[in-house]
Structure formats: structure tokens, C-alpha cells
N, C-alpha and C positions, 0 to 999 in steps of 0.2 A: 811230373807231366800229367798224371791222371786227372788232377784238379782242372787243368786247362782244357783237356779234351772233353771231359764230362760236361763242363759248363757250356762249351760251344755246341756240343752235340744236342743237349737239351734245348738250347736257344734256337738252333736251326730246326729242331723237331717242331717247336711251337710255331715257327714261321711257316713251315709246310702245312701244318694244320690250319693256319689262318689263310691258306691259299695265297701266300706271298710269293711273288715271282722274284727270284734273286738273280741279278745279272751283275757280275763283278768285272770291272775293267781296271787294270792297273798297268801303269807304264813307268818303269824306273830306269833311268839312265845314269849310271854311277861312273865317275871317272876314277882312274888309278891315282895313286899318291902323287904322281908327277904331273897331273893335269891341272891347268890353271883354274878351271871352274867346273861346276857340276850342275847338271839339269836333272832335277828329281821332281816327279809329279806324284802327289798323293793319290792312292787308289780312289777311283771314282766311287761315289756312294751308290750302292745298288738301289734300284727302285723297289720299294715294298708297298704293299697295299694297306698296311697299318701305319700308325702315326709316326714311326721313326724307323731308322735303318741303321744297320751296321755299316759304318762309313769306310772301314778298312781295318786290317789287322796285320801284324807282323807274323811271319811264319817262324816257328821255332827253329833255331839254328841246328845245323848238323852236329855241332859240338855236343857230345853225348853226356857231358858232366851235368849233374843236376844242380850244381852250385855255380851261380853266375860269376863269382870271384875267380873260379878256375878258368872260365872262358875268357875273362878279361885279362888274366895274367898271360895267356898264350898269345895275346895280341900286342903286347908291349914291344915297341920298336925304337923309341927315342934313345940316343946315346946319353951316357952319364954327363952331368953338367958339373960346374964348379963344386968340387967335393966338400970344401969347408962350408960353403953356403948351404949346400944340400943337407949336410949333417946338422947344421944349425937349425934349419927349418924343420927337419924331421924331429928333433928334440922339442921344438916349440909346439908342433902339432900333437905330440904325445905327452907333453907335460901335464895336460889336463885330459886324461883319457875319456872322462865322461862327456866332455864337450865334443871331442872328436867322434865318439861313439854315437852321439845324437845326430851329428851331421851324416854319418853313414846310414843311420836308421832312416833319416828323412829321404835318403837317396833311393831306398828300396822301391818307392813308388815310380820312379822315373828311369832308373839305371838300366833296366833291361832294354827299354825302348831306345835309349841313347846309345848303348853298346851295339845294338842291332844296326842302327843307322851308321855308326862309325865303321863297323865291319863291312857293311854293304859298299862303302866308298873306298875301302882299302886304306883307311887312315890309321895312324898309330892309336892303339887303344888307350894310351894315356889321356887322349883328348876327352874320353868319356868321363874322366875324373876332374876335368877342368872346372865344372861348377862348384867343386869343393872350395877352390880358391876364390872364384868369382862371387859366390853367394852363400856358401855353406849349404847348398841345396834348399834354400828358403825361397819358395816360389814368388813371394810378394816382396822380396828384397829390393830396396831402393837406396842407391848411393847418394852422398851429398851432391854429386854432379848430375843427379836424376837418371843415372843408368838403372835399368829395371829388369827384374826377372832373374831366373837362375843363370842366364847367360849374360846378364848385365848389359843390355843394349841401350845405347843412347837413343833418344827419339829420332834424330836424323838418320843414323845408321840403320835403325830398325825399318824406317820407311824405304830406304834404298833396297833393303832385302825383303821387301814385301810384307812387313808386319803392320797391319792396319792399326790405327790409333784414333779413336773417336770417343764420343760421349758414352757409348754403350760398351765398348770393348777395346782392350789394348793387347795386341798380339805379342808384345814383348814378355808378357806374363804367361802366355799360352805355351806350356811346355812342349806340346806337339809341334806347333808352328815355329816357335823360337829355336828349337833344336835344329830343324831343317835350315833355318836362316843362319844360325851360328856356324854350322858345318859348311854351308855355301861360302860364307865369308872367309872361313879359315882356308878353304881350298883355293879361293881366289888369291889370298895372301901368299899361300905356298907357291902358286904360279908366278907371282910377282917377285918373290925373293929367293926362291929356289931351295929352301930347306925349312923344316918345321920349326926350328928354334927361332928363326927370324919371323916366320909367320905368326908364331905365338907372341913374340915381342910386339909385333904390329897390331895384333888383336888387343893388346893391353894399352899401348900408347898411340896407336894410329900409324898408318902406312907412311904418312909424311914425316913423322918423328923418326922412324927407322931409316927412311930414305935419306934424310938429312944427315943422320949419324954416319951412314955409310959413305956419303959424299965427303964429309969432313975428314974421315979417317982413311978413306981409300981401301977399306977392307970390307969383307962380306961374311964375317962369322960373328956369331952372337957375343961370345965372351970378350972379343976385342973392341967392341963398340962402346962409345961413351953415351950411355942411355940414362934416363931418369932412374933414381934409386928403385922405385917400385918395379920398373920394367927389368932392371938388372937382376932383381930377385924373383921374377915371375917364373922363368923356366926352372931354376933350382927348387922353387916351391913345388912345382908339378912333379919333378923328378923325386923329391922327398916323399910325396904322397905315393908315387909309383913304388918306391922302395919299401914303404910301410905295407902296402897291399901285397907286394911280392913276398915279404917275409915278416908277417905281423908278429910272430913270436919273438923275433929279435928285438922288437921295439915295445914289447909288453902289451900288445894290442890283440884283442880277440875280435875276429870278424864273425858276426852272425851270418848264417847261411841266407843267401838271397836266391830263390828258385830261378833257374835258367829258363824262364817262361814269361810271357807277357803278363804284366800286372793290370793293364787297362786296355779297353777297346774304345775307339772313337765311334760315337753314335750320332747320326745325322737326324735332325728334327725338322719337320716341315713348317712348324708354327711356333710362336713364342710360348714360353712357359716360365713360371716363377721358379727361381732357384730353390727356394724352400720346398716347393711342390715336387720338383725333380728329385731332390734329396729324399723326400718322404716316399716317393714311389720306388726309389732304389733301396729303401730302408737303410739309409745312411744318415749319420749326423751331418748337419750343415757344415761343420768344420772339416770333416773328411771329404765331403763333396767339393768344397771350395779349394781344398788342397790340390785337387786334380783339375779344377776349373777356375783358376785365379784370374784369367783374362777378362771375365765378365765383370764390368765395373758397377753395374746396377743390380737390383734384386731380381732381375729378370734376364733370361737368355733370349735376346732379341735376334731372331733367326735371319732377319734381313741384313744384319751386320755380321753375324757369325752363327752358323747353324749346326755346329758340331760341339758336342760335349764329350767328356771322357768319363767312363765308368769302370770300376774294377771288373775284371772278367767274371767274378762270381756274383756280381750284382746285376749283370745285363739281363739274365733271365727274370730276376725279380722285378726289375724296372719294367720290362716288357709285359710281364703278366699283369702287374698292378695297373699299368697304364691302360691296357686293353680291357681288363675287368671293370675298372671304374669309369670307363668311357672317356678317359682323359686323352685318348688318341684324337678325339674331335676338338680338343683344345678348350681352355678356359679363358684365354686371353685373345685379344684381337688388336688390330691397328686401327687408329682413328685419325682421319685427316683433319688436323686443326687448322683453321684459317688464320691468317695474319690479323692480329688485334683481338682474337677471341679471348674471352675471360676464362682464366684457369679455374676459378671458382665455379663457373657455370658448367665447365666440362666435368669437374670432379662431382658436382651434384648430379649431373645427368647420368653418370655411370656409378653413382652411389659409392664413391670412395672419398677419402679426405684429401685435402691439398697435399698433406705430407706424403700420402701414398703415391699421388701423381708425381711428385718431385723425386721420390726415392726410386721409382721405377722408370723414370724417363729423364734424359738430359734436356730438360725443357729450356728453350731459348726464349726469355721473356723480358719485357720492360715493365717493371712493376708487376701487376697481376695479369697482364695481357701478353699473349704470344707476340714475339717480335717479328716472326715470319711464319709462313705456312710450313707445317712440319707434321711428320708422322709420329704419333705417340701410341704407347701401349695402354690399353684399358681393359677392364673385365669384359668378358664376352656377353654382349647383349645383341639385339637386332641392330646392326650398324645402320641399315637403311632407315629404320625408325628413328635412331638417334640423330641421324643427319637431317631429318626433316625439320623445317622451321617450326612446325606445330609441336614437335617433341622436344625442341630445344628450350632452354630457359627463357621464359617470356621476359621481355623488357618493358618496364613501365615507362610512361612518358617522362622525359627528363624535366620534371617540375618539382617544386618543393613539396614534400610530403604533407604539408599543411593544407594543400588544396584537395586532398583525398578525404573521403568519408571514413569514419571509424570502421565500418564493415569492410570497405575495400582494403583498409590497412591490415585487417586481421585474417583474410582468407587466402592470401597469395600462397600457392603451394611450393614455390621455388624462389631462390635468390633473385633479387631485382637489382638493377643498376640505378644508383642514385647520384646525382650531381650535387656536390656540396655547395651550399649557399653561404654567403657571408654571415658570420656569427654562429653557424651551426657547430655543435660539439657532438662527440660520441654519446654523451649522456642524453642530449636532446633527441638525437636520432633514435637511440634505443627506446626512449619513452614514446616517441611518436609512432614507431613501428611495432611497439610492444614486443621487443626482443631484448636479449641481454647484450651489454657492452662487450663482454668476452667473446660472444659469437660473431659480432661485427669484426672485432680484432682478428679472430681466427681466419675469417674469410679473406681478410685484407692484410695479412701479416707482412707482405712484401712492400706495401706502399704507405701504411700508416706509421708515422714516426713514433719513436719511443715516448715522446712527451704527449702523444695522442692528440696533438693539435692538428685540426683539419684545415686545409687551404681551400678557399673558394675555387671551384672549377674541377676539383678532384672528382674522379668517378670511382665509387666504391660499391661493393656488393653488399646488399642487405639480406640476411637470412630470412627464411620463411618465419612468419609470426609465431610467437608462443601462443599456446592455447589460452584463450581469454574467455 
């Protein structure tokens, strides 16, 4: 526990020194195991006067054991399931102990948080082990049916339970949010079917599947229902894992200690930040950072879509210090309101980034090289007001053939220009006329110039600034 308290004490000490006003509000309403649904609100992010905030944290359980596995064992509640199936699955899980061990090692990032939430709701602790079956605790797991994340939410079910899915962010991969959604769903199913075995079966194949099986057979217990093979094996698999965790020595498994304390804290950000920058500020590898924040689909954490990232407890102070010291709390990214029909090449040039950067950091909706609709995009931080002014925007040349321009006019333009292709013009001719390279024209117009490089009359393309001549 010392590690946890020291990290938080130092972090809070820094906040006090920064004159940060911390106001925490949290409201949690958890139902008992027999309640049909649960209403749980994440603690409100305190207002801080520096660039990010601690968005909420779990309180260390009263369970005195320093080993999370001991705490989990005390919460097991499910009855034994089909003994022959259970034993068969236990043997299958432990046949390759290295693979099973890797799954358990991956769980150490998330398991304390999940166990804490399961315990708050009075649910069987076996449910904290369910991601072993669903995803082997791989946060980016995707099934052939497009179920995603450690809890394997289908897109439609995820939306029903409040998991946002857009071009920036997919809540099904967000361990923090998806765990709340999965437990909400399981409690709803428990209320519908009256026991946890049927609730788990419905989580696997759907409430309609279980409901129809019950109607056909006239019974309401798991083992007697005619269910799909995967669903018939679902609960025995979970019980098999429970049995292994209960007595690992009996199965030849060694459980590495997982501390009974939070691994991560949610941190709220007021403005966008590049994922690589956030990882660097926390002095983490991008792989470790992504393992905790797989919900962000782009190379940027777009705060208008989701403003909370997860950091290891022992990285919070480091992130905080580096962000403040380097002035990163003021942000290095901003949003830009792109107009419908605006040239992506012009936007990229205006903010001194490549088209590739613009596309990798933004889910741009475009037709060819122009925006399909008005949209907010993330760009490097410049003076937005200046960038929005027509005088600062990329100048447009009159839409005439370049042959009408003088050589000096062709050679001094400081920014890309829009050119309307005339009959018979080729990339080679345009490159020679504008004194630029064919490859540079292709780069600016990668989305609209066909592979054979044949231009069609009427096409609008961007011409880069002239080469030094």
C-alpha cells in the first residue's frame, strides 16, 4: 500500500503548491445482486487550475490482504457447474501454462479496478474473471463478429449502454467505461432471468436466445436449456477459471502477486494532446500508454470526444510535473473549424503539417481532397484567429491556365494554389509550367489523382509553392 499512498500524497502536494482548488463530488448508487439494474455515476472531475485533473479514483478496499487474488477468492459465489465440462476446460486452460500466465499478467493492469467495481455492486467475484474468457484481457481484441474490447461489446449493445463510438474514440475499448457498461448489462440480465448462470448465458448469446430456450423447454435453469454449444460451455469455462484461481497449486499454476491497490488513475484533460506527447510526459512507452488507453482511435486524445485518459498511479506525478514544467498545460494542439469544401492541402500547409499528419490525427470526412462538410479538426497550436483570416489563408490564383501567367508570377507564390485542369494538360506539363516536381503535385493531391496520373479536364488540384529557380 505504501507505493499507492506515497504517489498520491506527492501528487496532491504538487497540486496544493500550484494553488489548485480540489473539489471532488462522487455519487455511486449500487444495487444488490438481486436488483435488475444499477445506476452508477463516475466521480465528477475536480476543477484544477492547471492543465489536467484527477478525474476520480477507487478507494483501497477494507480487505487487508496485500494480494488481490486473496481478495478475489473471498468474493466467489457462483455454484459449481457441469463437473465434466468444468474439469475439461480447466485442463484446457492449464495445458499451456505459459499462455494462461500471459493472460493473467495482462490482467494486472485492469483487475483491481474491475474487482473493486464488482464488489461495490455485490456481484459474484467470478465476474471479474470473465474477460479471461471474452478476450484473454487483450484490450484491443476484436472478434470475427466485430465484438470489441476486453468485454467484447457488439457495436449496437455498446451504444445501448452508453459507449460512444465515433471517428475519434470507441468506448468499447475503454477499460474504465466498458467495465461499467458490462456490469450494468449483467445486472440487467440478472434482473430479467433471476440467476447469474442465465444472466451469463444471455451475456454470451443474447437475452432473446436464452428467452426462447426457456420458452421451448419450459424450464429456467442453465444446465437444462438447449443453448448454442458456445453458450453451454460458457459458465463451465468461468467456473473452471474460478477453480484454478481458488487452488492454483492443484492445477500446476503459479499466480504472481497482484497488489491489492489501484494500478491506474483517470486524469481529465481540458484540451487535446497527442498520444505520443502524453506518453512522453508520463515517461512511458507508447505501447504501455496505449494498453491503458486503447479507446482513442487516432494519434491524438480529442477532448471534445473523450477527455479522460488513464495513467499508472506512479506516473501521475511525473506526468503532472513534466506537463507543468514544459508549459504543456497550455496545450500544443487546438481545434480548427474547417468549412465545407475547404482544401485539405491548404489546411495542412497553413498549419505546417503534412496531409498524412492531418489524416492520421483526424477522422476527416472528405470528397477527394476537399472537406465534405463543415467539421472540427485538430491542428498544431497557432493563432487560430490569424489562421481563420482570409489574408492568412492559402491564396487562390484565378482559375485560368498557367500559361497566361508570367514566369515571375509562376515562381514566387509562397503557398499551394488551386489549378483547374485544362484539356490536354498532364502532370509533367504542370510541373514544368509551375517549376515544381511531379512528386510534389502527387503528394498534395494523393486522394484525387488516379494511379495512371491521367488528369481529367475540370479537376481542381493543388499546386505546391514553386521550387527555387
